C-alpha positions in Angstrom: 0.0 0.0 0.0 1.5 3.4 -0.9 1.7 6.2 1.6 -0.9 8.3 -0.2 -3.5 5.5 0.1 -2.6 4.9 3.7 -3.0 8.6 4.5 -6.5 8.6 2.9 -7.5 5.6 4.9 -6.3 7.2 8.1 -8.1 10.5 7.3 -11.3 8.5 6.7 -10.9 6.5 9.9 -10.3 9.7 11.8 -13.7 11.0 10.7 -15.6 7.8 11.0 -14.5 6.8 14.6 -15.9 10.0 16.3 -19.1 9.8 14.2 -19.7 6.2 15.3 -18.8 7.1 18.9 -21.4 9.9 18.8 -24.0 7.5 17.4 -23.3 5.0 20.2 -23.7 7.8 22.8 -27.0 8.9 21.4 -28.3 5.3 21.3 -27.1 4.7 24.9 -29.0 7.9 26.0 -32.1 6.8 24.2 -31.9 3.3 25.7 -31.4 4.8 29.2 -34.5 7.0 28.8 -36.6 3.9 28.1 -35.8 2.2 31.3 -37.5 2.9 34.6 -35.4 3.6 37.6 -37.0 0.7 39.6 -36.2 -1.7 36.8 -32.6 -0.5 36.6 -32.2 -0.8 40.4 -33.6 -4.4 40.4 -31.3 -5.3 37.5 -28.2 -3.8 39.2 -29.1 -5.6 42.4 -29.5 -8.9 40.6 -26.2 -8.5 38.9 -24.5 -7.7 42.2 -26.0 -10.8 43.8 -24.9 -13.0 40.9 -21.3 -11.8 41.4 -21.4 -11.9 45.2 -24.1 -14.4 46.3 -23.7 -13.4 50.0 -25.8 -10.3 49.5 -29.3 -10.5 50.9 -32.2 -10.9 48.6 -34.5 -7.9 48.1 -38.1 -8.2 47.2 -39.5 -6.2 44.3 -41.8 -4.2 46.5 -38.8 -2.4 48.0 -37.6 -1.4 44.5 -40.9 -0.1 43.1 -41.4 2.8 45.5 
């Protein structure tokens, strides 16, 4: 590959990477807006319990207030 072609590829990548990063940020924000805080709390607690099973169980009624 000649250096001119490599420089064009680099310039293209330097433009595409920030654009894709911005799109991922927008999609992440959109996805976050679609989740309710109680559901997020329950999911985080379940994940924490799966990693450290010694944590006490919490019923859903505590997380829905």
